[in-house]
C-alpha positions as CSV (number, residue, x, y, z in Angstrom):
1,M,0.1,0.0,0.0
2,K,1.4,3.4,-0.9
3,H,1.3,6.1,1.6
4,G,1.1,9.9,0.9
5,K,3.7,12.5,2.0
6,K,1.8,13.5,5.1
7,Y,1.6,9.9,6.4
8,L,5.3,9.3,5.7
9,E,6.1,12.6,7.6
10,A,3.9,11.5,10.5
11,A,5.4,8.1,10.5
12,K,8.9,9.4,11.0
13,A,8.0,10.9,14.4
14,I,6.9,7.3,15.6
15,D,9.2,4.5,16.6
16,R,7.6,1.3,15.5
17,T,9.7,-0.7,18.1
18,T,8.7,1.4,21.0
19,L,5.9,0.7,23.4
20,Y,4.7,4.3,24.5
21,D,3.0,5.3,27.7
22,T,-0.7,6.3,27.2
23,V,-0.2,9.9,27.4
24,D,2.8,9.9,24.8
25,A,0.9,7.5,22.4
26,I,-2.2,9.9,22.4
27,S,0.1,12.8,21.8
28,L,1.7,11.3,18.7
29,V,-1.7,9.9,17.3
30,K,-3.1,13.4,17.6
31,K,-0.1,15.0,15.8
32,S,-0.1,12.4,13.1
33,A,-3.7,13.1,12.3
34,T,-3.2,15.6,9.5
35,A,-6.1,14.9,7.1
36,K,-8.5,17.8,6.2
37,F,-11.4,16.0,8.0
38,D,-11.8,15.5,11.7
39,E,-10.2,12.0,11.9
40,T,-11.4,9.2,14.3
41,I,-9.0,7.8,16.8
42,E,-9.2,4.2,17.2
43,A,-7.9,1.5,19.6
44,H,-6.9,-1.9,18.2
45,I,-6.5,-4.4,21.1
46,R,-4.8,-7.8,20.1
47,T,-5.8,-10.3,22.7
48,G,-4.5,-13.8,23.7
49,L,-8.1,-15.2,23.7
50,D,-9.4,-17.8,21.4
51,G,-13.0,-16.6,20.4
52,R,-13.8,-20.1,19.0
53,H,-14.4,-21.0,22.6
54,A,-17.6,-19.6,24.2
55,D,-15.7,-19.0,27.5
56,Q,-13.0,-16.9,25.9
57,Q,-15.4,-14.5,24.3
58,I,-15.6,-10.9,25.5
59,R,-18.5,-8.6,24.4
60,G,-19.9,-5.7,26.2
61,A,-20.4,-2.0,26.0
62,V,-19.0,1.0,27.9
63,V,-20.0,4.7,27.9
64,L,-17.1,6.9,27.0
65,P,-17.1,10.1,29.3
66,H,-16.6,12.4,26.4
67,G,-18.4,10.5,23.8
68,T,-17.0,9.4,20.4
69,G,-17.5,12.8,18.6
70,K,-19.9,11.0,16.1
71,V,-23.6,11.5,15.8
72,T,-25.1,8.0,16.3
73,R,-28.4,7.2,14.6
74,I,-30.4,4.8,16.6
75,L,-33.2,2.5,15.2
76,V,-35.5,1.0,18.0
77,F,-37.8,-2.0,17.5
78,A,-40.6,-1.6,20.0
79,K,-44.4,-1.2,20.0
80,D,-47.2,0.7,21.8
81,A,-46.0,2.5,25.0
82,K,-42.4,1.4,24.5
83,A,-42.4,2.8,21.0
84,E,-43.6,6.1,22.2
85,E,-41.0,6.0,25.1
86,A,-38.2,5.4,22.4
87,K,-39.5,8.4,20.4
88,A,-39.6,10.7,23.4
89,A,-36.0,9.5,24.4
90,G,-34.9,10.7,21.0
91,A,-34.4,7.6,18.8
92,D,-34.0,8.4,15.2
93,Y,-36.4,5.6,13.8
94,V,-38.9,3.6,15.7
95,G,-41.0,0.7,14.3
96,G,-41.7,-2.9,14.0
97,E,-42.6,-5.5,11.5
98,E,-43.1,-3.0,8.8
99,L,-39.5,-2.1,8.8
100,I,-38.4,-5.7,7.8
101,P,-39.1,-5.4,4.0
102,K,-37.5,-1.8,4.0
103,I,-34.3,-3.3,5.3
104,Q,-34.2,-6.6,3.5
105,K,-35.5,-5.4,0.1
106,E,-34.7,-1.7,-0.1
107,N,-31.3,-2.2,1.6
108,W,-32.2,0.6,4.1
109,F,-29.4,1.0,6.6
110,E,-29.5,4.7,7.6
111,F,-28.9,3.8,11.4
112,D,-25.7,2.9,13.4
113,V,-27.1,1.0,16.3
114,V,-30.3,-1.2,16.7
115,V,-32.1,-1.5,20.0
116,A,-35.0,-3.8,20.6
117,T,-37.4,-4.8,23.5
118,P,-37.2,-8.4,24.3
119,D,-40.8,-9.0,22.9
120,M,-39.6,-7.7,19.5
121,M,-36.5,-10.1,19.2
122,G,-38.8,-12.6,17.2
123,V,-39.2,-9.8,14.6
124,V,-35.6,-8.7,14.7
125,G,-34.4,-12.3,14.5
126,R,-35.8,-12.5,10.9
127,L,-33.2,-9.8,10.0
128,G,-30.2,-11.8,11.4
129,R,-28.7,-12.6,8.1
130,V,-28.5,-8.9,7.2
131,L,-27.8,-7.3,10.6
132,G,-25.5,-10.0,12.0
133,P,-22.6,-9.6,9.4
134,K,-22.8,-5.7,9.9
135,G,-22.6,-6.1,13.7
136,L,-26.0,-4.5,14.2
137,M,-27.9,-7.4,15.8
138,P,-29.2,-6.2,19.2
139,N,-27.5,-8.1,22.1
140,P,-28.4,-8.3,25.8
141,K,-24.7,-8.2,26.8
142,A,-24.4,-4.8,24.9
143,G,-27.5,-3.5,26.5
144,T,-29.3,-3.2,23.2
145,V,-32.1,-5.9,24.0
146,T,-33.9,-4.1,27.0
147,M,-37.2,-2.9,28.3
148,D,-35.5,0.4,29.4
149,V,-35.4,2.0,26.0
150,T,-34.9,5.4,27.5
151,K,-31.7,4.5,29.2
152,A,-30.4,2.6,26.1
153,V,-31.1,5.5,23.8
154,N,-29.5,8.0,26.3
155,D,-26.3,6.0,26.8
156,I,-25.9,5.5,23.1
157,K,-26.3,9.2,22.5
158,A,-24.0,10.0,25.2
159,G,-21.2,7.9,23.7
160,K,-21.9,4.3,24.4
161,I,-19.7,2.1,22.4
162,E,-19.8,-1.8,21.9
163,Y,-16.7,-3.9,22.1
164,R,-16.2,-7.5,21.0
165,L,-13.6,-9.9,19.5
166,D,-13.4,-10.1,15.8
167,K,-12.5,-13.3,14.0
168,T,-8.7,-12.6,14.5
169,N,-9.3,-12.1,18.4
170,I,-8.7,-8.4,18.1
171,V,-11.2,-5.6,19.5
172,H,-11.6,-2.4,17.3
173,V,-13.1,0.5,18.9
174,P,-13.3,4.3,18.5
175,V,-12.1,6.4,21.4
176,G,-12.8,9.9,20.0
177,K,-11.8,12.3,17.3
178,A,-8.5,14.1,16.4
179,S,-10.2,17.3,17.6
180,F,-10.6,16.1,21.1
181,S,-8.1,17.2,23.8
182,E,-5.3,14.9,24.9
183,D,-7.1,14.7,28.3
184,Q,-10.4,13.8,26.8
185,L,-8.8,11.1,24.7
186,K,-6.9,9.7,27.7
187,D,-10.2,9.6,29.8
188,N,-12.0,7.7,27.0
189,F,-9.2,5.4,26.4
190,N,-8.6,4.6,30.1
191,T,-12.5,4.0,30.5
192,L,-12.4,1.7,27.7
193,M,-9.4,-0.3,28.9
194,D,-10.8,-0.6,32.4
195,A,-13.9,-2.3,30.9
196,I,-11.7,-4.5,28.7
197,L,-9.5,-5.5,31.7
198,K,-12.6,-6.3,33.9
199,A,-14.0,-8.4,31.1
200,K,-11.0,-10.7,31.1
201,P,-12.3,-14.3,31.1
202,A,-11.2,-16.4,34.2
203,V,-10.2,-19.3,32.0
204,L,-7.5,-17.5,30.3
205,K,-4.0,-18.9,31.2
206,G,-1.7,-16.9,29.0
207,T,-1.2,-13.2,28.1
208,Y,-4.6,-11.4,27.9
209,L,-3.5,-8.2,26.3
210,K,-0.9,-8.9,23.5
211,S,-0.7,-5.5,21.9
212,I,-2.6,-2.2,21.8
213,T,-2.2,0.2,18.9
214,L,-3.8,3.6,18.7
215,T,-4.4,5.1,15.2
216,S,-6.1,7.9,13.5
217,T,-8.2,7.2,10.3
218,M,-5.3,8.2,7.9
219,G,-2.4,8.2,10.2
220,P,0.3,5.4,11.3
221,G,-0.3,3.2,14.3
222,V,1.4,4.0,17.6
223,K,1.9,1.0,20.1
224,V,0.7,1.5,23.7
225,N,2.6,-0.3,26.5
226,P,0.0,-2.8,27.9
227,L,1.8,-3.0,31.2
228,K,1.6,0.9,31.7
229,L,-2.0,1.6,31.3
230,G,-3.3,4.8,32.9
């Protein structure tokens, strides 16, 4: 992959062999975000887990204290009083069965998170094939299958993010935008890492956090020392 001049300049400031403290890593990532748009800062956490085993899966959600800097569009599957509650809470779209053909046939995906009340999961389950691969399927562990739709909508709008292992046992999550202050990014990153550390499965014998890399959308990765979090 060919990189542009700005990327190569930014990469010169980063030593690929160094494991940086959190503060230094955030400072370097912010400096290397030189694109004309507000780049997203992401954490890529390589674990020693084997997600093929159910007892080595980690999945959950955490509210970042300063949000993600992104406007999140929420679709809520609910009916009657719960549908009204979702609308009042500020959900972008609320509906039920009538949304299935819109999603399946019209390829409508103008939403970033799907929340559902438990009684609607039979309906949502019919969308498993299209929502699953996009990571949009509601899940009780992530707090997106719930009767408390007000709390779910409020938390997501406040900056709640979901974390889970991908097929290569890596967790990829946004921790903010390049326009955030270093302190805001540090708070968000530390909140995320606290949640990941608490989620460590008891059965794991080897190293839990193999590597942590912070990167901006267009910039080079900066490695964080997993032993010096905070």
